[in-house]
C-alpha positions as CSV (number, residue, x, y, z in Angstrom):
1,M,-11.3,2.5,-9.5
2,E,-7.4,2.5,-9.7
3,I,-5.8,-1.0,-9.9
4,I,-2.4,-0.7,-7.9
5,P,-0.3,-3.8,-7.9
6,A,2.0,-4.3,-4.9
7,I,5.6,-5.3,-5.0
8,D,7.0,-6.2,-1.5
9,I,10.7,-6.3,-1.2
10,I,13.0,-8.3,1.2
11,G,16.7,-8.6,0.4
12,G,16.0,-7.0,-3.1
13,K,13.6,-9.7,-4.0
14,C,9.9,-9.9,-4.6
15,V,8.1,-11.6,-1.7
16,R,4.8,-12.0,-0.1
17,L,4.1,-12.4,3.6
18,T,1.1,-14.0,5.1
19,Q,-0.8,-11.8,7.7
20,G,2.4,-9.7,7.9
21,D,4.4,-12.6,9.4
22,Y,8.1,-12.4,8.3
23,D,8.4,-16.1,9.1
24,Q,5.7,-16.8,6.5
25,K,7.7,-15.5,3.6
26,K,7.4,-16.6,0.0
27,E,10.0,-15.5,-2.5
28,Y,9.2,-15.2,-6.3
29,D,11.7,-15.7,-9.1
30,Q,11.0,-12.5,-11.0
31,S,13.0,-9.4,-10.1
32,P,11.1,-6.4,-9.0
33,L,12.0,-4.5,-12.2
34,E,10.8,-7.5,-14.3
35,V,7.5,-7.4,-12.5
36,A,7.1,-3.7,-12.8
37,K,7.8,-3.7,-16.6
38,Q,5.3,-6.5,-17.1
39,L,2.7,-4.5,-15.2
40,E,3.4,-1.5,-17.3
41,G,3.2,-3.5,-20.5
42,H,-0.4,-4.4,-19.5
43,G,-1.5,-0.9,-19.0
44,I,-1.0,-0.5,-15.3
45,R,-0.1,3.0,-14.3
46,R,0.5,2.8,-10.5
47,L,2.6,0.7,-8.2
48,H,2.7,0.2,-4.5
49,L,6.2,-0.5,-3.6
50,V,6.9,-1.7,0.0
51,D,10.3,-2.0,1.6
52,L,9.6,-4.8,4.2
53,D,13.2,-4.8,5.3
54,G,12.7,-1.0,6.0
55,A,9.5,-1.5,7.8
56,K,11.1,-4.0,10.2
57,Q,14.4,-2.1,10.7
58,K,12.6,1.3,10.9
59,K,14.8,2.8,8.2
60,V,14.7,2.7,4.4
61,I,16.8,-0.2,3.1
62,N,15.9,-1.0,-0.5
63,L,16.2,2.5,-2.0
64,N,18.0,1.1,-5.0
65,I,15.0,-0.9,-6.1
66,L,12.9,2.3,-6.1
67,E,15.5,4.1,-8.1
68,T,15.7,1.3,-10.7
69,I,12.0,1.0,-11.2
70,A,11.4,4.7,-11.3
71,S,14.2,5.3,-13.8
72,Q,13.2,2.4,-16.1
73,T,9.4,2.6,-16.1
74,Q,6.8,5.4,-16.3
75,L,4.9,3.9,-13.3
76,R,3.5,6.3,-10.6
77,I,5.0,4.9,-7.5
78,D,3.9,5.2,-4.0
79,F,6.5,3.9,-1.5
80,G,6.2,2.7,2.0
81,G,8.3,0.9,4.6
82,G,10.9,2.5,7.0
83,V,10.3,6.1,6.1
84,Q,10.9,7.6,9.6
85,S,12.5,11.0,9.1
86,D,12.6,14.1,7.0
87,E,15.9,12.8,5.4
88,D,14.3,9.5,4.6
89,L,11.3,11.2,2.9
90,Q,13.6,13.4,0.7
91,R,15.7,10.5,-0.3
92,V,12.5,8.5,-1.3
93,F,11.1,11.4,-3.3
94,S,14.6,12.0,-4.9
95,A,14.7,8.3,-5.9
96,G,11.6,8.7,-7.9
97,A,8.6,8.0,-5.7
98,Q,5.6,10.3,-6.4
99,Q,3.9,9.4,-3.2
100,V,4.9,8.1,0.2
101,T,2.8,6.0,2.6
102,G,3.3,6.7,6.3
103,G,1.7,4.3,8.8
104,S,3.9,3.7,11.8
105,I,5.2,7.3,11.6
106,A,1.7,8.6,11.9
107,V,1.2,6.7,15.1
108,R,4.6,7.1,16.8
109,Q,5.6,10.6,15.4
110,P,2.4,12.4,14.5
111,D,4.1,15.8,14.5
112,T,6.6,14.7,12.0
113,F,3.8,13.1,9.8
114,L,1.7,16.2,9.9
115,N,4.7,18.3,9.0
116,W,5.2,16.1,5.9
117,L,1.6,16.7,5.0
118,E,1.9,20.4,5.5
119,Q,5.1,20.6,3.4
120,H,4.3,18.2,0.6
121,G,0.5,18.3,0.4
122,N,-2.1,15.6,0.4
123,E,-1.4,14.5,-3.1
124,K,2.0,13.2,-2.1
125,I,1.4,11.9,1.4
126,I,-0.8,8.8,1.9
127,L,-1.9,7.6,5.4
128,G,-1.3,3.9,5.8
129,A,-4.0,2.4,8.1
130,D,-3.1,-1.2,8.8
131,A,-5.8,-2.9,10.9
132,K,-5.5,-6.0,13.2
133,D,-8.9,-6.7,14.8
134,R,-9.9,-3.2,13.7
135,K,-7.1,-1.7,15.7
136,I,-4.0,0.0,14.1
137,A,-0.9,-2.1,13.7
138,V,2.6,-0.6,13.1
139,H,6.2,-1.5,12.3
140,G,5.5,-4.2,9.7
141,W,2.3,-5.2,11.6
142,Q,4.5,-6.4,14.5
143,E,2.7,-4.2,17.1
144,K,-0.9,-3.7,17.6
145,T,-2.0,-0.2,19.1
146,E,-5.1,0.9,20.8
147,W,-6.1,3.2,18.0
148,A,-9.4,2.1,16.5
149,V,-8.9,2.1,12.7
150,L,-11.9,4.4,12.0
151,D,-10.9,6.9,14.7
152,F,-7.3,6.9,13.3
153,I,-8.5,7.7,9.8
154,E,-11.0,10.2,11.0
155,H,-8.3,12.1,13.0
156,Y,-6.0,12.4,10.0
157,H,-8.8,13.1,7.5
158,A,-9.6,16.1,9.7
159,K,-6.0,17.2,9.4
160,G,-6.1,17.2,5.5
161,I,-5.3,13.6,4.6
162,E,-7.1,12.6,1.4
163,Y,-5.5,9.2,0.4
164,V,-5.7,6.2,2.8
165,I,-4.4,2.7,2.2
166,C,-6.3,0.4,4.6
167,T,-5.0,-3.2,5.0
168,D,-6.8,-5.8,7.1
169,V,-3.8,-7.8,8.3
170,A,-6.1,-10.8,9.0
171,K,-6.9,-11.0,5.3
172,D,-3.4,-10.3,3.8
173,G,-1.8,-13.0,1.9
174,L,-4.6,-15.6,2.5
175,L,-6.5,-15.1,-0.8
176,Q,-9.8,-15.2,1.0
177,G,-11.3,-12.0,-0.2
178,P,-11.0,-8.5,1.0
179,S,-12.6,-6.8,4.2
180,L,-15.5,-5.2,2.3
181,K,-17.5,-4.5,5.5
182,L,-14.6,-2.6,7.0
183,Y,-14.3,-0.5,3.9
184,Q,-18.0,0.1,3.7
185,D,-18.0,1.2,7.4
186,I,-15.2,3.7,6.7
187,L,-16.8,5.2,3.6
188,R,-20.1,5.5,5.4
189,E,-18.5,7.8,7.8
190,L,-16.0,9.5,5.4
191,P,-17.6,9.4,1.9
192,Q,-15.1,11.9,0.4
193,L,-12.1,9.8,1.4
194,K,-10.0,8.4,-1.4
195,L,-9.8,4.9,0.2
196,I,-7.6,2.2,-1.2
197,A,-8.3,-1.3,-0.2
198,S,-5.5,-3.7,0.4
199,G,-5.3,-7.4,1.6
200,G,-7.2,-10.5,0.5
201,V,-8.1,-9.5,-3.0
202,T,-8.2,-12.9,-4.9
203,T,-10.7,-12.8,-7.9
204,I,-12.1,-10.4,-10.5
205,D,-15.3,-10.6,-8.6
206,D,-13.6,-9.1,-5.5
207,L,-12.6,-6.1,-7.7
208,H,-16.2,-5.7,-8.9
209,R,-17.4,-5.7,-5.3
210,L,-14.9,-3.1,-4.3
211,K,-15.7,-0.9,-7.3
212,K,-19.4,-1.0,-6.4
213,A,-18.6,0.0,-2.9
214,D,-17.0,3.2,-4.3
215,L,-13.4,2.4,-3.3
216,Y,-11.0,4.8,-4.9
217,G,-8.4,2.1,-5.6
218,V,-7.4,-1.5,-4.8
219,I,-4.0,-3.0,-4.1
220,I,-3.4,-6.4,-5.6
221,G,-0.4,-8.5,-4.5
222,K,-0.3,-12.2,-4.2
223,A,-3.3,-12.8,-6.5
224,L,-1.3,-11.4,-9.4
225,L,2.0,-13.0,-8.5
226,E,0.3,-16.4,-8.3
227,G,-2.0,-16.1,-11.3
228,R,-5.3,-16.0,-9.5
229,I,-6.0,-12.7,-11.4
230,K,-4.4,-12.6,-14.8
231,L,-3.1,-9.2,-16.0
232,N,-5.2,-9.3,-19.2
233,E,-8.3,-9.7,-17.0
234,L,-7.7,-6.2,-15.7
235,K,-8.4,-4.6,-19.1
236,E,-11.9,-3.3,-18.1
237,F,-10.3,-1.5,-15.1
238,V,-7.1,-0.1,-16.6
239,Y,-8.0,0.8,-20.1
240,R,-10.3,3.7,-20.3
């Protein structure tokens, strides 16, 4: 199971939101680059970098942070937040992202998203499936749609999507454990999916439960930033 730490950016700084609420923002002292280098120093190979300004404003804002981390580490970065056009996508890849996560775009502009998938392949395009009460939420989780999360994932899996990051907004930032049942339900229907859990991961035990459920990967944010999970505790997952 891949361990994928998250760095969320507002105004160039590391932050964490609670349940996607921009009014419940906590800033952290370390710069995004400092955090990324620390992660790499402990054997982490992947990074989930989220432009929260971009997600809210519907355009990429913090491209310079991506460029800095990509040029000064060897981390494999997937980038999300505000990627809404072909031009945005090219800028993000040119800045050093190996993968791009599209959530809102897959809901609002499905033809564009499918064109990205066709042009760049399913190794580079990740589907972001953010769930609020098991319905897809978009634009920084500000809007809930009528798409059922499983139907949404099944639809795009049939179109060729291989990687899916699924976040339960109700769990995000609360440090109360992940939505294991949701992930189990998804994998029961789509066992070949490379499903990445996101939201609520709090303890090493959470990681063991997700691994046992055959999750491809897990994103960890607040638990690492606040020391609930120590980087040296991840050895069994990151050193092979």
